[in-house]
MDAnalysis code that builds the backbone (N, CA, C; Angstrom):
import MDAnalysis as mda
import numpy as np

u = mda.Universe.empty(258, n_residues=86, atom_resindex=np.repeat(np.arange(86), 3), trajectory=True)
u.add_TopologyAttr("name", ["N", "CA", "C"] * 86)
u.add_TopologyAttr("resid", np.arange(1, 87))
u.add_TopologyAttr("resname", ["UNK", "UNK", "UNK", "UNK", "UNK", "UNK", "UNK", "UNK", "UNK", "UNK", "UNK", "UNK", "UNK", "UNK", "UNK", "UNK", "UNK", "UNK", "UNK", "UNK", "UNK", "UNK", "UNK", "UNK", "UNK", "UNK", "UNK", "UNK", "UNK", "UNK", "UNK", "UNK", "UNK", "UNK", "UNK", "UNK", "UNK", "UNK", "UNK", "UNK", "UNK", "UNK", "UNK", "UNK", "UNK", "UNK", "UNK", "UNK", "UNK", "UNK", "UNK", "UNK", "UNK", "UNK", "UNK", "UNK", "UNK", "UNK", "UNK", "UNK", "UNK", "UNK", "UNK", "UNK", "UNK", "UNK", "UNK", "UNK", "UNK", "UNK", "UNK", "UNK", "UNK", "UNK", "UNK", "UNK", "UNK", "UNK", "UNK", "UNK", "UNK", "UNK", "UNK", "UNK", "UNK", "UNK"])
u.atoms.positions = np.array([
    [-0.657, -254.869, -78.971],
    [-0.101, -255.894, -78.083],
    [1.266, -256.323, -78.629],
    [2.262, -256.485, -77.889],
    [3.594, -256.868, -78.272],
    [3.532, -258.361, -78.078],
    [4.541, -259.008, -78.818],
    [4.720, -260.397, -78.648],
    [5.034, -260.825, -77.148],
    [4.410, -261.858, -76.690],
    [4.704, -262.366, -75.320],
    [3.779, -261.603, -74.209],
    [3.113, -260.757, -74.806],
    [2.151, -259.899, -73.638],
    [1.020, -260.914, -73.327],
    [0.792, -261.333, -72.166],
    [-0.251, -262.352, -71.670],
    [-1.301, -261.751, -71.208],
    [-1.322, -260.331, -71.143],
    [-2.642, -259.588, -70.262],
    [-3.877, -259.967, -71.214],
    [-4.016, -260.181, -72.546],
    [-5.001, -260.487, -73.390],
    [-5.224, -261.741, -73.517],
    [-4.663, -262.846, -73.147],
    [-4.641, -264.214, -73.206],
    [-5.411, -265.013, -72.164],
    [-6.411, -265.889, -72.754],
    [-6.965, -266.636, -71.845],
    [-6.679, -268.041, -72.044],
    [-7.028, -268.927, -71.202],
    [-6.737, -270.453, -71.267],
    [-7.599, -271.137, -71.740],
    [-7.158, -272.074, -72.790],
    [-8.263, -272.870, -73.529],
    [-9.306, -273.293, -72.825],
    [-9.105, -273.747, -71.464],
    [-9.958, -274.146, -70.584],
    [-11.301, -273.169, -70.383],
    [-10.989, -271.969, -70.709],
    [-12.086, -270.936, -70.357],
    [-12.866, -270.642, -71.646],
    [-12.530, -271.490, -72.686],
    [-13.511, -271.536, -73.983],
    [-14.949, -271.799, -73.447],
    [-16.013, -271.084, -74.113],
    [-17.322, -271.317, -73.547],
    [-17.853, -272.820, -73.990],
    [-18.386, -273.358, -73.456],
    [-18.966, -274.833, -73.546],
    [-19.899, -274.841, -75.102],
    [-20.359, -273.761, -75.396],
    [-21.145, -273.670, -76.803],
    [-20.163, -273.834, -77.854],
    [-18.953, -273.365, -77.648],
    [-17.818, -273.456, -78.762],
    [-17.371, -274.790, -78.708],
    [-17.018, -275.319, -77.534],
    [-16.588, -276.679, -77.412],
    [-17.447, -277.806, -77.985],
    [-18.720, -277.551, -78.038],
    [-19.703, -278.339, -78.430],
    [-19.689, -278.799, -79.914],
    [-19.193, -277.705, -80.710],
    [-19.252, -277.659, -82.108],
    [-20.608, -277.871, -82.690],
    [-21.648, -277.356, -82.145],
    [-22.848, -277.297, -82.845],
    [-23.100, -275.966, -83.690],
    [-22.364, -274.862, -83.386],
    [-22.509, -273.853, -84.412],
    [-21.364, -273.495, -85.172],
    [-21.448, -272.959, -86.493],
    [-20.225, -272.601, -87.177],
    [-19.830, -271.340, -86.670],
    [-18.638, -271.009, -87.267],
    [-17.964, -269.621, -87.083],
    [-17.097, -269.898, -85.855],
    [-16.581, -270.745, -85.148],
    [-15.706, -270.857, -84.214],
    [-14.433, -271.477, -84.730],
    [-13.236, -270.822, -84.777],
    [-11.985, -271.344, -85.493],
    [-11.028, -271.682, -84.506],
    [-9.929, -272.642, -84.780],
    [-8.975, -272.952, -83.854],
    [-7.616, -272.889, -84.938],
    [-6.499, -272.091, -84.441],
    [-5.466, -271.966, -85.010],
    [-4.320, -272.515, -84.513],
    [-3.272, -272.894, -85.304],
    [-1.986, -273.573, -84.884],
    [-0.870, -273.218, -85.860],
    [0.319, -273.341, -85.580],
    [1.432, -273.198, -86.420],
    [2.132, -274.602, -86.534],
    [2.628, -274.841, -87.852],
    [3.526, -276.057, -88.066],
    [4.891, -275.487, -88.520],
    [5.765, -275.907, -87.718],
    [7.345, -275.333, -88.044],
    [8.031, -276.444, -88.456],
    [8.832, -276.213, -89.647],
    [9.754, -277.091, -90.059],
    [10.698, -277.542, -89.410],
    [11.391, -278.802, -89.596],
    [12.493, -279.291, -88.493],
    [13.510, -278.272, -88.203],
    [14.111, -277.739, -89.525],
    [15.182, -276.868, -89.226],
    [14.697, -275.324, -89.066],
    [13.450, -275.176, -88.480],
    [13.150, -273.618, -88.168],
    [13.127, -272.804, -89.408],
    [13.222, -273.342, -90.537],
    [13.189, -272.359, -91.622],
    [12.130, -271.890, -92.354],
    [10.997, -272.810, -92.087],
    [9.644, -272.320, -92.791],
    [8.486, -272.645, -91.742],
    [7.378, -271.918, -91.928],
    [6.277, -272.189, -90.979],
    [5.082, -271.939, -91.771],
    [4.019, -272.721, -91.237],
    [2.645, -272.612, -91.853],
    [1.540, -272.313, -90.728],
    [0.643, -271.510, -90.995],
    [-0.358, -271.201, -90.090],
    [-1.640, -272.099, -90.559],
    [-2.292, -272.872, -89.712],
    [-3.462, -273.621, -89.962],
    [-4.697, -272.940, -89.148],
    [-5.825, -273.046, -89.958],
    [-7.092, -272.413, -89.217],
    [-8.015, -273.499, -89.590],
    [-8.831, -274.052, -88.655],
    [-10.076, -274.994, -88.763],
    [-10.987, -274.368, -88.192],
    [-12.224, -274.567, -88.875],
    [-13.418, -274.044, -88.356],
    [-14.005, -275.400, -87.521],
    [-14.202, -275.272, -86.591],
    [-14.506, -276.533, -85.612],
    [-15.665, -277.318, -86.028],
    [-16.680, -276.774, -86.516],
    [-18.035, -277.598, -87.009],
    [-17.785, -278.314, -87.978],
    [-17.325, -277.751, -89.268],
    [-17.251, -278.135, -90.565],
    [-15.845, -278.833, -90.705],
    [-14.926, -278.377, -90.152],
    [-13.597, -279.145, -90.324],
    [-12.807, -278.404, -91.502],
    [-13.419, -277.233, -92.091],
    [-12.856, -276.424, -93.066],
    [-11.457, -276.216, -92.589],
    [-10.461, -276.460, -93.292],
    [-9.047, -276.138, -93.021],
    [-8.683, -274.890, -94.012],
    [-8.063, -273.976, -93.544],
    [-7.230, -272.927, -94.286],
    [-5.901, -273.089, -93.905],
    [-4.890, -272.802, -94.975],
    [-3.516, -272.893, -94.690],
    [-2.657, -271.691, -95.239],
    [-1.846, -271.161, -94.524],
    [-1.131, -270.105, -95.009],
    [0.397, -270.129, -94.574],
    [1.182, -269.898, -95.677],
    [2.691, -269.927, -95.344],
    [3.162, -268.515, -94.794],
    [3.962, -268.911, -93.580],
    [4.472, -267.711, -92.837],
    [5.954, -267.416, -93.349],
    [5.988, -266.254, -93.864],
    [7.544, -265.848, -94.190],
    [8.367, -265.557, -93.186],
    [7.883, -264.881, -91.982],
    [8.550, -264.630, -90.852],
    [7.655, -265.234, -89.703],
    [8.347, -265.802, -88.686],
    [7.590, -266.351, -87.395],
    [7.527, -265.157, -86.492],
    [6.658, -264.262, -86.747],
    [6.348, -263.078, -85.728],
    [4.842, -262.868, -85.638],
    [4.644, -262.229, -84.425],
    [3.175, -262.121, -84.124],
    [2.522, -261.321, -85.315],
    [3.253, -260.172, -85.730],
    [2.454, -259.440, -86.720],
    [2.232, -259.993, -87.977],
    [3.331, -261.183, -88.430],
    [3.148, -261.984, -89.715],
    [1.761, -262.844, -89.623],
    [1.894, -263.381, -88.088],
    [0.868, -264.429, -87.923],
    [-0.671, -263.806, -88.068],
    [-0.656, -262.531, -87.197],
    [-1.923, -261.760, -87.187],
    [-2.308, -261.374, -88.901],
    [-1.383, -260.971, -89.680],
    [-1.688, -260.354, -91.063],
    [-2.176, -261.767, -91.742],
    [-1.762, -262.946, -91.515],
    [-2.048, -264.125, -92.133],
    [-3.558, -264.551, -91.811],
    [-3.659, -264.423, -90.537],
    [-5.099, -264.792, -90.121],
    [-6.192, -263.813, -90.640],
    [-5.739, -262.561, -90.648],
    [-6.725, -261.703, -91.286],
    [-6.858, -262.091, -92.809],
    [-5.916, -262.367, -93.506],
    [-6.070, -262.706, -94.966],
    [-6.847, -263.958, -95.320],
    [-6.494, -264.883, -94.242],
    [-7.133, -266.252, -94.461],
    [-8.733, -266.139, -94.258],
    [-9.002, -265.281, -93.179],
    [-10.481, -265.243, -92.713],
    [-11.155, -264.139, -93.430],
    [-10.783, -263.268, -94.191],
    [-11.348, -262.245, -94.670],
    [-12.642, -262.659, -95.631],
    [-12.604, -263.843, -96.498],
    [-13.433, -264.124, -97.355],
    [-14.674, -264.924, -96.355],
    [-14.402, -265.146, -95.130],
    [-15.266, -265.710, -94.072],
    [-15.747, -264.637, -93.047],
    [-15.487, -263.557, -93.123],
    [-15.602, -262.655, -91.923],
    [-16.812, -262.472, -91.397],
    [-17.948, -262.719, -92.257],
    [-19.344, -262.724, -91.608],
    [-19.652, -264.082, -90.783],
    [-18.735, -264.938, -90.986],
    [-19.035, -266.229, -90.262],
    [-18.009, -266.535, -89.250],
    [-17.086, -265.505, -88.739],
    [-16.043, -265.705, -87.642],
    [-16.749, -265.119, -86.419],
    [-16.870, -266.315, -85.492],
    [-17.560, -265.853, -84.179],
    [-16.369, -265.674, -83.163],
    [-15.467, -266.827, -83.250],
    [-14.470, -266.737, -82.315],
    [-13.271, -267.383, -82.755],
    [-12.097, -267.141, -82.356],
    [-10.636, -267.877, -82.755],
    [-10.174, -268.249, -81.504],
    [-9.482, -269.391, -81.662],
    [-8.688, -269.795, -80.599],
    [-7.374, -270.249, -81.111],
    [-6.565, -269.381, -80.553],
    [-4.965, -269.817, -81.099],
    [-4.288, -270.273, -80.209],
])
């Protein structure tokens, strides 16, 4: 999937109610934090039920870099990942 390709994206409003309820572990939410001068960026991943936060520094602000960081951060938890909302 190339950057900006929306064919595979769904609205957050389409998130299933069982994910929204936060009753089960394994549902993650991701976001990026960009510095004021656009020089640095962080990726944050939060497990919705437990509130566990994972943070990774993005050297480049690209889809590929973000994908690679998501994989790196979630690999130790791979058996507990059921969904990701970015």
